[in-house]
NUFIZA-471681 format. One record per atom (N, C-alpha, C, O): x, y, z; residue in one letter. Coordinates in steps of 0.2 Angstrom, whole numbers, padded with zeros to 4 digits, always signed. Each point is the difference from the previous one (the first is absolute). Example, Ala and Ser with C-alpha at 12.3 -4.5 7.8 and 13.67 -1.06 7.14 Angstrom:
2
+0066-0028+0039A/-0004+0006+0000A/+0004+0006+0000A/+0005-0001+0003A/-0007+0006-0007S/+0004+0006+0001S/-0004+0005+0003S/+0003+0006+0001S/
END
This chain:
296
+0593+0678-0555M/+0003-0006-0003M/+0008+0004-0002M/+0000+0006-0003M/+0005-0009+0004P/+0006+0001+0000P/+0002+0001-0008P/-0001-0005-0004P/+0005+0010+0001S/+0000+0000-0006S/+0007-0001-0001S/+0001+0000-0006S/+0005-0002+0010S/+0007-0002-0001S/+0000-0008+0000S/-0005-0004+0000S/+0011+0001-0002V/+0000-0007-0002V/+0001-0001+0008V/+0004+0003+0004V/-0008-0010-0001P/+0000-0001+0006P/+0008-0005+0000P/+0002-0004-0004P/+0001+0007+0011T/+0004-0004+0004T/-0002-0009-0001T/-0005-0002-0002T/+0010-0001+0004R/+0001-0007+0002R/-0004+0001+0008R/-0005-0003+0000R/+0006+0006+0005G/-0004+0000+0006G/-0006+0000+0000G/-0004-0003+0003G/+0003+0008-0010H/-0008+0004+0002H/-0004-0008-0005H/-0005-0003+0003H/+0008+0002-0008V/-0002-0006-0003V/-0002-0004+0004V/-0006-0001+0000V/+0009-0002+0005I/-0001-0005+0004I/-0007+0002+0005I/-0005-0004+0001I/+0007+0009+0001A/-0004+0002+0005A/-0009+0000-0003A/-0005-0001+0003A/+0005+0003-0011L/-0006+0001-0002L/-0003-0007-0002L/-0006-0002+0000L/+0012-0002-0001I/-0003-0007-0003I/-0003-0003+0009I/-0005-0004+0001I/+0010+0005+0002A/-0006-0001+0008A/-0005+0000+0001A/-0004-0004+0001A/+0003+0012-0003L/-0006+0003+0002L/-0006-0004-0004L/-0005-0002+0003L/+0007+0002-0008L/-0006-0004-0006L/-0002-0006+0002L/-0006-0001+0000L/+0011-0004+0002S/+0000-0007+0001S/-0005+0000+0005S/-0005-0003+0000S/+0007+0006+0005L/-0006+0003+0005L/-0006+0002+0001L/-0005-0002+0003L/+0004+0008-0008L/-0007+0000-0003L/-0004-0005-0004L/-0006-0001+0000L/+0011-0002-0003W/-0003-0004-0004W/-0003-0008+0001W/-0005-0003-0003W/+0010+0002+0009G/+0000-0007+0004G/-0008+0001+0005G/-0004-0005+0001G/+0004+0013+0000S/-0007-0001+0004S/-0007+0001-0005S/-0005-0002+0001S/+0007+0003-0005T/-0007+0001-0007T/-0004-0007+0001T/-0006-0001+0001T/+0010-0005-0003W/-0004-0006-0001W/-0005-0002+0006W/-0005-0003-0002W/+0007+0005+0008I/-0006-0003+0007I/-0003+0007-0002I/-0006+0000+0002I/+0007+0004-0003V/-0007+0008-0001V/-0004-0003-0006V/-0007-0001+0000V/+0010-0001-0006I/-0005-0004-0006I/-0003-0006+0005I/-0005+0003+0003I/+0006-0007-0002A/-0003-0005+0006A/-0006+0003+0003A/-0006-0002-0001A/+0007+0007+0005G/-0003+0002+0005G/-0006+0004-0003G/-0005+0001+0003G/+0005+0002-0009G/-0004+0005-0005G/-0005-0006-0002G/-0006+0000+0001G/+0009-0006-0005L/-0004-0003-0002L/-0006-0005+0004L/-0004-0003-0003L/+0005+0004+0011R/-0006-0002+0002R/-0007+0004-0003R/-0005-0003-0001R/+0006+0008-0001D/-0005+0003+0000D/-0001+0002-0006D/-0006+0002-0002D/+0010-0002-0002L/-0001+0002-0007L/+0003-0006-0007L/+0004-0005+0001L/-0007+0007-0005P/+0002-0005-0005P/+0006-0001-0004P/+0002+0006+0002P/+0003-0008-0004P/+0007+0002+0000P/+0000+0006-0007P/+0003+0006+0001P/-0006-0006-0006F/+0002+0004-0006F/-0003+0007+0003F/+0004+0005-0001F/-0011-0006+0005T/-0002+0005+0003T/+0005+0006+0004T/+0000+0006+0001T/+0005-0013+0002S/+0002+0005+0007S/+0006+0002-0004S/+0002+0006+0002S/+0003-0009-0007A/+0003+0003-0002A/+0001+0007-0007A/+0004+0003-0003A/-0012-0004+0001A/+0000+0006-0004A/-0001+0004+0003A/+0002+0006-0003A/-0005-0005+0009A/-0001+0005+0006A/+0009+0003+0003A/+0002+0005+0004A/+0000-0009-0005R/+0007+0001+0002R/+0004+0003-0005R/+0005+0003+0002R/-0005-0003-0007F/+0002+0002-0006F/-0002+0007-0003F/+0003+0004-0003F/-0011-0004+0004L/-0002+0007-0002L/+0003+0006+0007L/+0002+0005-0002L/-0003-0006+0008I/+0002+0002+0006I/+0008+0003-0003I/+0002+0006-0001I/+0001-0011-0001A/+0008+0001+0000A/+0000+0005-0006A/+0003+0005+0000A/-0006-0006-0004A/+0001+0002-0009A/-0003+0008+0002A/+0002+0005-0004A/-0009-0004+0009L/+0000+0008+0001L/+0006+0004+0003L/+0002+0005-0002L/+0001-0008+0008A/+0006+0002+0005A/+0004+0001-0005A/+0001+0006-0001A/+0001-0010-0004M/+0006+0001-0005M/-0001+0005-0003M/+0004+0005+0000M/-0010-0004-0005S/-0001+0006-0002S/+0002+0007+0002S/+0002+0005-0003S/-0004-0006+0010A/+0001+0007+0004A/+0006+0002+0002A/+0002+0006+0002A/+0003-0011-0003I/+0007+0001+0005I/+0005+0000-0006I/+0006+0003+0000I/-0008-0007-0006A/+0004-0001-0005A/+0002+0007-0003A/+0006-0001+0000A/-0008+0005-0002P/+0003+0006-0002P/+0007+0001+0004P/+0006+0000-0002P/-0008+0002+0008A/+0004+0005+0006A/+0008-0008-0001A/+0006+0002-0001A/-0008-0007+0001I/+0006-0006+0001I/+0003+0001-0007I/+0006-0002+0000I/-0010+0004-0006A/+0004-0001-0005A/+0004+0006-0003A/+0005-0001-0002A/-0009+0007+0004R/+0006+0006+0002R/+0007-0003+0003R/+0005-0001-0003R/-0005+0001+0008R/+0004-0002+0006R/+0005-0006-0004R/+0006+0001-0002R/-0008-0007+0001E/+0002-0004-0004E/+0004+0002-0005E/+0006+0000+0001E/-0009+0002-0007G/+0003-0001-0007G/-0003-0004-0003G/-0004-0003+0003G/+0006+0003-0012G/+0000-0004-0003G/-0007+0002-0004G/-0004+0004+0002G/+0004-0008-0008S/-0005+0002-0005S/-0007-0005+0001S/+0000-0005+0003S/-0006+0009-0006R/-0006-0004-0001R/-0001-0006-0002R/+0002-0001-0006R/-0004-0004+0009A/+0002-0008+0001A/-0005-0001-0008A/-0006+0003-0001A/+0009-0006-0005P/-0006-0001-0006P/-0006-0006+0003P/+0001-0005+0004P/-0005+0006-0007W/-0008-0003+0002W/+0002-0007+0000W/+0000-0003+0005W/+0002+0000-0010K/+0002-0008+0001K/+0003-0001+0004K/-0001-0006+0001K/+0007+0010+0003L/+0003-0004+0006L/-0004+0001+0007L/+0002-0003+0005L/-0006+0007-0006G/-0005+0000+0006G/-0007-0006-0001G/-0003-0003+0004G/+0003+0002-0011F/-0007-0004-0001F/+0005-0008+0001F/-0003-0005+0000F/+0009+0004+0000V/+0002-0005+0000V/+0000-0003+0008V/-0002-0006+0003V/+0005+0013+0000L/+0000-0003+0007L/-0006+0000+0004L/+0000-0004+0005L/-0006+0008-0007G/-0005+0001+0003G/-0004-0008-0003G/-0004-0001+0004G/+0004-0003-0007T/-0003-0007-0003T/+0004-0004+0002T/-0003-0005+0000T/+0010+0004+0002L/+0003-0006+0001L/+0002+0001+0009L/-0001-0004+0004L/+0004+0010-0002N/+0002+0001+0007N/-0005+0001+0004N/+0000-0002+0006N/-0006+0005-0010F/-0005+0003+0005F/-0006-0005+0000F/-0002-0005+0004F/-0001+0007-0010G/-0007-0005-0001G/+0000-0007+0000G/-0005-0003+0003G/+0010+0000-0006A/+0001-0010-0002A/+0003+0000+0008A/-0002-0005+0004A/+0007+0009-0002S/+0005-0004+0005S/-0006+0000+0007S/-0001-0005+0004S/-0001+0010-0003Y/-0003+0002+0007Y/-0010-0003-0001Y/-0004+0001+0004Y/+0005-0004-0010A/-0008-0002+0000A/+0003-0008+0000A/-0005-0004+0001A/+0008+0001-0003I/+0003-0007+0001I/+0002+0000+0011I/-0003-0004+0003I/+0007+0009-0002V/+0000-0001+0007V/-0007+0001+0003V/-0002-0005+0003V/-0002+0009-0004Y/-0004+0000+0005Y/-0006-0006-0001Y/-0003-0003+0004Y/+0003+0002-0011W/-0005-0007+0000W/+0003-0007+0004W/-0004-0003+0004W/+0011+0003-0004T/+0004-0005+0002T/-0002+0000+0008T/-0002-0005+0003T/+0003+0011+0000E/+0000-0001+0007E/-0008+0000+0002E/-0001+0004+0005E/-0003-0007-0008T/-0007-0001+0001T/+0000-0008+0003T/-0005-0003+0003T/+0010+0002-0006H/+0002-0009+0001H/+0008-0004+0002H/+0001-0006+0001H/+0002+0013+0000L/+0007-0003+0005L/+0000+0006+0005L/-0003+0006+0000L/+0008-0009+0007P/+0001+0005+0002P/+0004+0007+0000P/+0006+0000-0004P/-0007+0004+0005S/+0006+0005-0003S/+0007-0001+0001S/+0004+0001-0005S/-0001-0005+0011G/+0008-0002+0001G/+0001-0003-0006G/+0005+0001-0003G/-0009-0006+0001I/+0002-0005-0006I/-0001+0003-0007I/+0003-0003-0004I/-0008+0008+0004V/+0000+0004-0006V/+0007+0005+0000V/+0001+0001-0006V/+0003+0001+0011S/+0004+0005-0002S/+0004-0005+0000S/+0005+0002-0004S/-0004-0008+0005V/+0006-0003-0001V/+0002-0004-0006V/+0005+0000-0003V/-0012-0002-0001L/+0001-0002-0007L/+0002+0005-0004L/+0004+0000-0005L/-0007+0007+0007W/+0001+0005-0005W/+0007+0003+0001W/+0001+0006-0001W/+0003-0009+0003A/+0008+0002+0002A/+0004-0002-0006A/+0005+0003-0001A/-0006-0009-0002V/+0002-0003-0006V/+0001+0008-0004V/+0005-0001-0004V/-0007+0007+0003F/+0001+0005-0002F/+0008+0001+0000F/+0003+0001-0005F/+0000+0001+0010P/+0007+0000-0001P/+0004-0004-0004P/+0005+0002-0002P/-0007-0010+0001M/+0004-0005-0004M/-0002+0005-0008M/+0004+0003-0004M/-0010-0003+0004L/-0001+0003-0007L/+0003+0005-0004L/+0001+0001-0005L/-0001+0003+0011M/+0004+0008-0001M/+0005-0001-0002M/+0002+0002-0005M/+0002-0005+0009A/+0007-0003+0000A/+0003-0002-0008A/+0004+0003-0003A/-0008-0008+0002A/+0001-0003-0006A/-0002+0005-0007A/+0002-0001-0005A/-0007+0006+0006S/-0002+0005-0005S/+0005+0006+0000S/+0003+0002-0005S/-0001-0002+0011S/+0005+0007-0001S/+0007-0002-0004S/+0002+0003-0005S/+0000-0009+0007S/+0006-0001-0003S/-0001-0004-0008S/+0006-0002-0003S/-0013+0001-0001W/-0001+0000-0004W/-0001+0007-0005W/+0003+0002-0005W/-0008+0001+0009F/-0001+0005-0003F/+0001+0007+0001F/-0003+0004-0004F/+0007-0003+0009L/+0002+0007+0004L/+0007+0000-0002L/+0003-0005+0002L/-0001+0009-0006A/+0007+0001-0001A/+0005+0002+0006A/-0003+0004+0004A/+0009-0005-0002G/+0002+0001+0006G/-0003-0002+0007G/+0002+0001+0006G/-0006-0006-0007E/-0002-0002+0007E/+0002-0007+0000E/-0003-0003+0004E/+0009+0000-0007T/+0002-0007+0002T/+0001-0001+0007T/+0003+0003+0003T/-0005-0009-0001L/+0000-0002+0006L/+0006-0004+0001L/+0001-0005-0003L/+0004+0006+0007T/+0007-0005+0004T/-0004-0006+0004T/-0005-0002+0001T/+0012-0002+0000A/-0002-0006+0002A/-0004+0000+0006A/-0004-0004+0001A/+0007+0009+0006R/-0002+0002+0005R/-0007+0000+0001R/-0003-0003+0004R/+0000+0008-0011Q/-0006+0002+0002Q/-0006-0007-0002Q/-0005-0001+0002Q/+0008-0001-0007W/-0004-0007-0003W/-0002-0004+0007W/-0006-0001+0001W/+0012+0000+0003A/-0002-0005+0004A/-0003+0003+0005A/-0002-0005+0004A/+0002+0011-0003G/-0007+0004+0006G/-0006-0003-0004G/-0004-0005+0001G/+0004+0010-0006F/-0008-0004-0003F/+0000-0006+0000F/-0006-0002+0001F/+0010-0003-0004T/-0003-0008+0003T/+0000+0000+0007T/-0006-0003+0002T/+0010+0004+0003L/-0003+0000+0006L/-0007+0002+0003L/-0004-0004+0003L/+0003+0010-0006G/-0005+0002+0000G/-0006-0004-0001G/-0003-0002+0005G/+0001+0000-0011F/-0003-0003-0004F/-0001-0007+0004F/-0005-0003+0002F/+0012-0001+0000A/-0002-0005+0005A/-0004+0000+0006A/-0004-0004+0002A/+0006+0010+0001G/-0004+0003+0006G/-0010-0001-0002G/-0004-0001+0004G/+0005+0003-0009V/-0009+0001-0004V/-0002-0007-0001V/-0004-0003+0004V/+0008+0000-0009A/-0002-0007+0002A/+0000-0004+0004A/-0005-0003+0000A/+0008+0002+0005L/+0000-0001+0007L/-0007+0002+0002L/-0004-0005+0002L/+0002+0012-0001L/-0005+0000+0004L/-0006-0003-0002L/-0003-0004+0003L/+0001+0005-0011F/-0007-0003-0002F/+0002-0005-0002F/-0005-0003-0001F/+0010-0001+0001A/+0000-0007-0002A/-0003-0006+0007A/-0004-0004-0001A/+0006+0006+0007T/-0003-0002+0006T/-0008+0002+0000T/-0004-0005+0003T/+0002+0008-0005D/-0007+0004+0005D/-0005-0002-0008D/-0006+0000+0001D/+0009+0000-0009L/-0005+0000-0005L/-0005-0007+0001L/-0005-0001-0003L/+0007-0003+0006H/-0005-0006+0000H/-0005-0001+0005H/-0004-0005+0001H/+0005+0013+0002D/-0008+0002+0005D/-0004+0004-0005D/-0005+0002+0002D/+0007-0001-0005F/-0005+0007-0006F/-0007-0004-0002F/-0005+0003+0000F/+0006-0010-0002G/-0006-0002-0001G/-0002+0001-0008G/+0002+0004-0003G/-0007-0010+0001A/-0001+0000-0007A/+0000+0008-0004A/+0002+0001-0006A/-0006+0004+0009H/+0001+0007-0002H/+0006+0003+0001H/+0002+0005-0003H/+0002-0007+0008G/+0007+0006+0001G/+0005-0002-0006G/+0003+0005-0002G/-0002-0011-0001I/+0006-0002-0004I/-0002+0005-0009I/+0005+0003-0004I/-0012-0003+0004P/+0000+0003-0007P/+0000+0009+0002P/+0003+0005-0004P/-0006-0004+0010A/+0002+0008+0002A/+0007+0001+0001A/+0002+0006-0001A/+0004-0011+0003A/+0006+0002-0001A/+0003+0001-0007A/+0005+0004-0002A/-0010-0009-0003G/+0006+0001-0005G/-0002+0006-0003G/+0004+0003-0004G/-0012+0000+0004M/-0002+0005-0002M/+0006+0008+0002M/+0002+0004-0004M/-0001-0005+0012L/+0002+0005+0002L/+0006+0000-0006L/+0001+0005-0004L/+0003-0010+0006L/+0007+0001-0003L/+0001+0002-0008L/+0005+0000-0003L/-0011+0003+0000V/+0000+0004-0006V/+0001+0007+0003V/+0003+0004-0003V/-0006-0002+0008S/+0001+0007+0003S/+0007+0002-0002S/+0000+0005-0004S/+0006-0007+0008P/+0006+0001+0001P/+0003+0001-0008P/+0005+0004-0001P/-0008-0009-0004I/+0002-0001-0006I/-0002+0008-0003I/+0005+0004-0003I/-0009-0002+0003V/-0004+0005-0003V/+0002+0008+0002V/+0001+0004-0004V/+0001-0005+0012S/+0004+0005+0002S/+0006+0001-0002S/+0003+0006-0002S/+0001-0012+0001C/+0006-0001-0001C/+0001+0004-0009C/+0005+0004-0001C/-0009-0005-0003I/-0002+0003-0005I/+0002+0008+0000I/+0005+0003-0003I/-0011-0001+0006G/-0001+0005+0002G/+0004+0006+0002G/+0000+0006-0002G/+0007-0011+0007T/+0004+0004+0003T/+0006+0002-0006T/+0004+0005+0000T/-0003-0011-0004V/+0005+0000-0004V/-0001+0004-0006V/+0004+0004-0001V/-0009-0004-0002V/-0002+0007-0003V/+0000+0007+0003V/+0005+0004-0002V/-0007-0003+0006L/+0002+0006+0003L/+0007+0003+0001L/+0002+0006+0000L/+0002-0012+0002K/+0008+0002+0002K/+0003+0001-0009K/+0004+0003-0002K/-0007-0006-0001R/+0002-0001-0007R/-0002+0008-0004R/+0004+0002-0004R/-0010+0000+0006E/-0003+0005-0004E/-0001+0006+0003E/-0004+0004-0002E/+0006-0004+0010G/-0004+0005+0004G/+0006+0005-0001G/-0001+0006+0002G/+0007-0006-0004K/+0005+0002+0003K/-0002+0009-0002K/-0002+0002-0006K/+0004+0001+0011G/+0000+0007-0002G/-0008+0002+0002G/-0001+0006-0001G/-0003-0009+0002V/-0008+0000+0000V/+0000+0002+0009V/+0005-0002+0004V/-0012+0006-0003S/-0002+0003+0007S/-0004-0007+0002S/-0005-0001-0003S/+0010-0002+0008S/-0004-0007+0003S/-0008+0002+0004S/-0005-0003+0001S/+0005+0010+0002A/-0007+0000+0002A/-0004+0002-0003A/-0006+0001+0003A/+0007+0001-0011L/-0005+0000-0005L/-0001-0006-0003L/-0005-0001-0003L/+0009-0004+0002V/-0001-0006-0002V/-0004-0004+0005V/-0004-0004+0000V/+0006+0006+0005N/-0004-0005+0007N/-0007+0002-0002N/-0004-0004-0002N/+0003+0010+0003R/-0009+0003+0000R/-0002-0002-0004R/-0005-0003+0000R/+0008+0003-0007D/-0004-0003-0006D/-0002-0007+0001D/-0005-0003-0002D/+0010+0000+0004A/-0001-0007+0001A/-0006-0003+0004A/-0004-0005-0001A/+0005+0010+0006M/-0005-0003+0007M/-0007+0004-0004M/-0005-0002+0004M/+0003+0005-0009W/-0008+0003-0003W/-0001-0007-0004W/-0005-0002+0001W/+0010-0002-0004I/+0000-0005-0005I/-0001-0006+0004I/-0003-0005-0002I/+0007+0005+0008G/-0003-0007+0004G/-0006+0001+0004G/-0004-0005+0001G/+0003+0010+0001A/-0007+0004+0004A/-0006-0004-0005A/-0005-0003+0003A/+0006+0005-0010A/-0005-0001-0004A/+0000-0007-0001A/-0005-0004+0000A/+0010+0001-0001I/+0000-0009-0003I/-0004-0002+0007I/-0005-0004-0002I/+0005+0004+0008L/-0001-0002+0006L/-0007+0001+0000L/-0004-0005+0001L/+0002+0012-0002T/-0008+0000+0000T/-0003-0002-0004T/-0005-0003+0001T/+0008+0003-0009T/-0005-0005-0004T/+0000-0009+0001T/-0005-0003-0002T/+0009+0002+0006L/+0001-0009+0004L/-0005+0001+0005L/-0003-0005+0001L/+0001+0011+0003A/-0005+0000+0005A/-0007+0000-0003A/-0005-0004+0000A/+0006+0009-0003F/-0007-0001-0003F/-0004-0005-0006F/-0006-0002+0000F/+0011-0001-0003A/-0002-0008-0002A/-0001-0006+0004A/-0003-0005-0001A/+0007+0007+0006F/+0001-0008+0003F/-0003+0001+0007F/+0001-0005+0004F/-0003+0010-0001E/-0003+0003+0008E/-0004+0004+0001E/-0001+0003+0006E/-0002-0002-0014R/-0005+0006+0001R/-0007-0002+0006R/-0002+0004+0004R/+0001-0011-0005H/-0006-0003+0005H/+0003+0000+0006H/-0004-0001+0004H/+0009+0000-0003A/+0005+0000+0008A/-0006+0005+0006A/-0004+0005-0001A/+0006-0007+0006S/-0001+0006+0004S/+0004+0002+0005S/+0000-0004+0005S/+0005+0009-0005P/+0006+0002+0002P/-0003+0003+0007P/-0006+0002+0001P/+0012-0003+0004E/-0004+0003+0006E/+0006+0005+0002E/+0004-0002+0004E/-0004+0009-0005W/+0004+0005+0001W/+0000+0000+0008W/-0003+0004+0003W/+0006-0007+0000T/+0001+0000+0009T/+0005+0004+0000T/+0003+0001-0005T/-0001+0002+0013P/+0006+0004+0001P/+0007-0006-0003P/+0005+0003-0003P/-0006-0009+0005R/+0007-0003-0002R/+0000-0001-0007R/+0006-0001-0003R/-0012+0001-0001A/+0002+0000-0008A/+0003+0007-0002A/+0005+0001-0003A/-0009+0004+0005I/+0004+0007-0001I/+0006+0001+0001I/+0004+0002-0004I/-0002-0004+0011G/+0007+0002+0001G/+0005-0005-0003G/+0006+0001+0000G/-0010-0005-0002S/+0006-0007-0004S/+0001+0005-0008S/+0006+0002-0002S/-0010+0000-0001V/-0002+0003-0007V/+0005+0007-0001V/+0004+0001-0004V/-0005+0003+0010V/+0003+0005+0002V/+0008+0000+0002V/+0004+0003-0004V/-0003-0008+0008Y/+0008+0000+0002Y/+0003-0004-0007Y/+0006+0002-0002Y/-0009-0007-0001L/+0003-0001-0007L/+0001+0003-0005L/+0005+0000-0003L/-0009+0003+0003A/-0001+0008-0006A/+0007+0004+0002A/+0005+0000-0004A/-0006+0003+0010L/+0006+0005+0003L/+0007-0003+0001L/+0005+0002-0003L/-0005-0005+0006A/+0005-0002+0003A/+0002-0007-0005A/+0006+0000-0002A/-0009-0004+0000G/+0001-0007-0004G/+0002+0001-0008G/+0002-0004-0004G/-0003+0010+0003T/-0002+0001-0007T/+0006+0008-0001T/+0006+0001+0000T/-0011+0003+0000V/+0003+0008-0001V/+0007+0000+0003V/+0005+0002-0003V/-0004-0004+0009L/+0009+0001+0002L/+0004-0004-0001L/+0006+0002-0001L/-0008-0008+0001T/+0003-0005-0004T/+0003+0000-0005T/+0006+0001-0002T/-0013-0001-0003F/+0003-0001-0007F/+0004+0007-0002F/+0003+0001-0005F/-0004+0004+0009S/+0003+0007-0002S/+0006-0002+0000S/+0003+0001-0005S/+0000-0004+0012L/+0006+0000+0003L/+0005-0005-0006L/+0006+0001-0001L/-0010-0005+0000Y/+0002-0007-0005Y/+0002+0001-0007Y/+0005-0002-0002Y/-0009+0006-0001F/+0001+0002-0006F/+0004+0006-0001F/+0003+0001-0006F/-0002+0003+0011W/+0004+0005+0001W/+0009-0004+0001W/+0005+0001-0004W/-0007-0006+0008L/+0008-0004+0000L/+0002-0003-0006L/+0005+0000-0003L/-0012-0003-0002L/+0003-0003-0004L/+0002+0004-0004L/+0003-0003-0004L/-0003+0009+0003R/+0004+0005-0005R/+0008+0001+0001R/+0004+0002-0004R/-0003-0005+0011N/+0007+0003+0004N/+0004-0005+0002N/+0005+0001+0003N/-0007-0008-0004T/+0003-0005+0002T/-0002-0008-0004T/-0005+0000-0004T/+0009-0005+0006E/+0000-0005-0004E/-0008-0004+0002E/-0003+0000+0006E/+0000-0002-0011A/-0007-0005+0000A/+0001-0005+0004A/-0004-0002+0004A/+0011+0000-0004W/+0000-0009+0002W/+0000+0005+0009W/-0005-0002+0003W/+0007+0006-0001R/+0001+0001+0007R/-0005+0003+0004R/+0000+0000+0006R/-0005+0003-0010L/-0007+0001+0003L/-0006-0008-0001L/-0006+0000+0002L/+0008-0004-0005S/-0003-0006-0001S/+0002-0002+0006S/-0005-0003+0002S/+0009+0002+0003T/+0002-0004+0005T/-0006+0002+0007T/-0002-0003+0004T/+0000+0010-0007I/-0008+0000+0005I/-0003-0007+0000I/+0000-0004+0005I/-0002+0002-0009S/-0004-0005+0000S/+0001-0008+0003S/-0003-0005+0000S/+0011+0008+0003Y/+0003-0006+0006Y/-0003+0001+0005Y/-0004-0004+0002Y/+0004+0011+0000V/-0002+0003+0006V/-0006-0001+0003V/-0001-0004+0005V/-0004+0007-0010T/-0007+0000+0003T/-0002-0006+0000T/-0006+0001+0003T/+0006-0008-0004P/-0002-0005+0001P/+0000-0002+0008P/-0004-0002+0004P/+0010+0003-0003A/+0002+0000+0008A/-0003+0005+0004A/-0002-0002+0006A/+0001+0009-0008V/-0004+0004+0004V/-0010-0004+0000V/-0004-0001+0004V/+0004+0001-0010A/-0008-0002-0001A/-0002-0006+0004A/-0006+0000+0002A/+0011-0007-0001L/+0000-0005+0004L/+0000+0003+0007L/-0005-0002+0003L/+0009+0007+0000L/-0001+0001+0006L/-0005+0004+0003L/-0001+0000+0006L/-0003+0004-0012L/-0004+0003+0003L/-0008-0005-0001L/-0005+0001+0004L/+0007-0005-0009G/-0006-0006+0001G/+0000-0003+0005G/-0005+0000+0003G/+0009-0001-0001T/+0003-0006+0007T/-0005+0005+0006T/-0006-0001+0003T/+0010+0006-0002F/-0003+0005+0006F/-0006+0004+0000F/-0004+0000+0004F/+0004+0001-0010V/-0009+0004-0002V/-0004-0004-0002V/-0006+0000+0003V/+0005-0004-0009G/-0002-0003-0003G/-0002-0009+0002G/-0005-0004-0002G/+0009+0002+0008N/+0000-0005+0004N/+0000-0007-0006N/-0004-0004-0001N/+0011+0007-0003E/+0001-0004-0007E/+0005-0004+0004E/+0003+0003+0004E/-0001-0010-0006P/+0002-0006+0004P/+0011+0002-0002P/+0003+0001-0006P/-0001-0001+0012F/+0008+0002-0002F/+0003-0005+0001F/+0002+0000+0006F/+0000-0006-0009T/+0005-0005+0002T/+0008+0001+0000T/+0002+0006+0000T/+0002-0011+0000R/+0007-0002+0003R/+0000+0001-0008R/+0005+0003-0002R/-0008-0004-0002W/+0001+0001-0010W/+0000+0006-0001W/+0005+0001-0003W/-0009+0004+0006T/-0003+0006-0001T/+0007+0005+0002T/+0001+0005-0003T/+0003-0007+0010L/+0006+0002+0001L/+0005+0000-0004L/+0004+0004-0002L/-0004-0010+0000A/+0005-0002-0003A/+0002+0003-0010A/+0004+0002-0004A/-0011-0003+0005G/-0001+0003-0008G/+0001+0006+0000G/+0003+0003-0005G/-0005+0001+0010S/+0001+0009+0002S/+0006+0001+0000S/+0001+0004-0005S/+0004-0006+0009L/+0007+0000+0001L/+0003-0002-0007L/+0004+0004-0001L/-0004-0007-0001T/+0003-0002-0006T/-0001+0004-0006T/+0005+0001-0003T/-0012+0002+0000I/-0002+0006-0001I/+0006+0005+0001I/+0003+0002-0005I/-0001+0000+0010L/+0003+0006+0003L/+0007+0001+0000L/+0004+0005+0000L/-0003-0012-0001A/+0008-0001-0001A/+0001+0000-0009A/+0006+0001-0002A/-0010-0001-0001G/-0001+0000-0008G/+0001+0007-0002G/+0004+0002-0004G/-0010+0002+0009V/+0002+0007+0001V/+0006+0004+0000V/+0003+0004-0004V/-0001-0006+0008V/+0009+0000+0002V/+0004+0001-0006V/+0003+0005-0003V/-0003-0012+0003L/+0006-0001-0005L/-0003+0004-0008L/+0005+0001-0004L/-0013+0000+0002A/+0000+0003-0007A/+0000+0008+0000A/+0000+0004-0005A/+0000-0003+0012T/-0002+0009+0002T/+0007+0003+0000T/+0002+0004-0004T/+0001-0007+0009F/+0007+0004+0001F/+0006-0003-0006F/+0002-0006-0001F/+0000+0011-0002R/+0008-0003-0001R/+0005+0002+0002R/+0000+0005+0004R/+0008-0009-0006P/+0003+0005+0002P/+0003+0005-0004P/+0001+0000-0006P/+0002+0006+0012R/+0002+0006-0004R/+0005-0002-0006R/+0002+0004-0004R/
END
C-alpha cells in the first residue's frame, strides 16, 4: 500500500478500480445466494476476509504508517459498515434483482455529501459539486422509479429496508473520517472485519442454523471472490484513500457501481435492461463528472 499522499490521477484511477470491483460484487452475491442462505454467505465472506487481512495487515501498516486504531473505531466500522450494512444487502438480494439493489444503494453519495459538509471540517462543497450529486441522484431516481412497480408486494418493504444500509454506512464513514486521522487504515480495517464477521456469524446461527447450505463450486467461488477481491482489496484501498482525499470524492463510487452492476446483471444474470436503464445510467455518469472533476 502506498505511503505517500496520492496524486489526483492516482485517486481517479483507484476510484475507477474500486467502482469496477464493487460493481461486480452485486451479481456475484446473487450467484452465491442461489446455494447459500444470506447471513451464512455474508459470514463466510467476512471470516475469510478477516483471516486474509490479519495476515497482511502488519506488513501494510508498516509501509503505510499511522498509529493503531482505538478499539471503538473498529467496533463502529465493524458494526455499521460491515455487520449491519451487509446483512441488509444480502437479505435484500434474496428479494430484489442485484442491479436494482445496487441502484437503490446509490443514495449513499447524497448522504455523504450532506454529512461531509455538516460534520467534516474543510469539506464544504461547491455549487458545481452539489449539481453533480443532484444529477446523479436524479439518475438513480429515474432507474428505480421505472422498475419499482415490478417489485411486487414483498419488493417495496425490501427496498425500504435496503435504504437503512447506506444510512448506517454513511454514519460509520463519517466517524472514521473524523476520528481516524493518523491511524493505520490496514489495522482498523482488520479489526472491523473481525467484528463484522462475528455479527454476521451470530445472525447466521440465530436465523439459519436449520438451513441447508449447498457448498457448490459456484457458492465457494462467490465467497472467495467477494472475500478477497470484493472486501480485502477494495476496503484496504478505500480506507487508505479515505485518509488522503475528501470523503465526498470517494462517495461518487456509488454512482458508478450501479451502472456496472446493471450491465453485468443484463449480460450475466439475464436481468432486464430497458431504455430507462440506459437513460438513468448515463445521467448517473454525468453526475459523476460534475461531482468529481473540479476546475483547477
